[in-house]
N, C-alpha and C positions, 0 to 999 in steps of 0.2 A: 176402443176409442177413448180419447182423453176427455176428461170432464169439461175442460175449457172449450173444446170443439163443440160439445153438445150445448153449452150455455150460449155460445156465440151464435149457433144456429137457431136456437129458440128466440133469441133476441132479434135475429134477422127476420124470422117469421112474424114476430110481434110488430116490427116496424115496417116490413115489406107488404103485408096484406093491406093495411090502411093506405100505403103508397099506391098500390094497385088500384084501389078504389078512387083515390084522388086523381090518378092519371086517367081513369075512365070517365070521371066527371069532367075533367078539363077537355077530353075528346068530345064529349057530348056537347059542351058549351061551344066549342069551336066549330064543330061540323053539323051537329043536330042529327046525324045519321046513326042508326043503331048498329049498322054493320061496322062502322068505323070504331064505335065504342067496344063491340065484341072483339074485334081484331086487336085493339089496344090492350084490352084486358087479358086476352089469351097470350099475346106476346110478353107482356109484363109478368104474367104468372109463370110462364115457362122459364123466362130468364131468372126469376126468383128461385124456382125450383132447382134449376141447374146451379146456380150460385150456392144454394144451400147444400147440395150434394158435394160440390167441389170443396166447400168450407169443412164438411164433415170428414172429408177423406184426405186431400192432399195439399191444401194451401198451408204455407207456413204461418205461424202465430201472428207476426207483425202485419202481414198482408191481410189475414182474416179480420183482425180487429180494425185495421184501416178501412176496409171495405164495409164493415158493419157501421163504422163512424160516418162514412159517406152516405150510406142509406138513411141513417137516422137524421143526418144534417138536411138531406134532400127532402125528407118527410117534414121536418120542421119548417123549412123554407116554404114548401108548397102549402102547408096548412096556414102559415101566417099570411101568405099572399092571397089566399082565397077568402 
């Protein structure tokens, strides 16, 4: 594995895990149901894991860094909005 793939995946995890928590908090605020919060967290975590595996293995460099930038931007917007 190339070093840039590992670095990008670690950065994705560092931005993605707080993003999962923010999504779960927003689901709790909107619905107030623990079931919805759990489903939102599970779906977001599975998508994050699949994206990390794909970034480590097959995605080209430009697409990998673009996706990482989108995740970081989404986290920044959600943190500033709350």
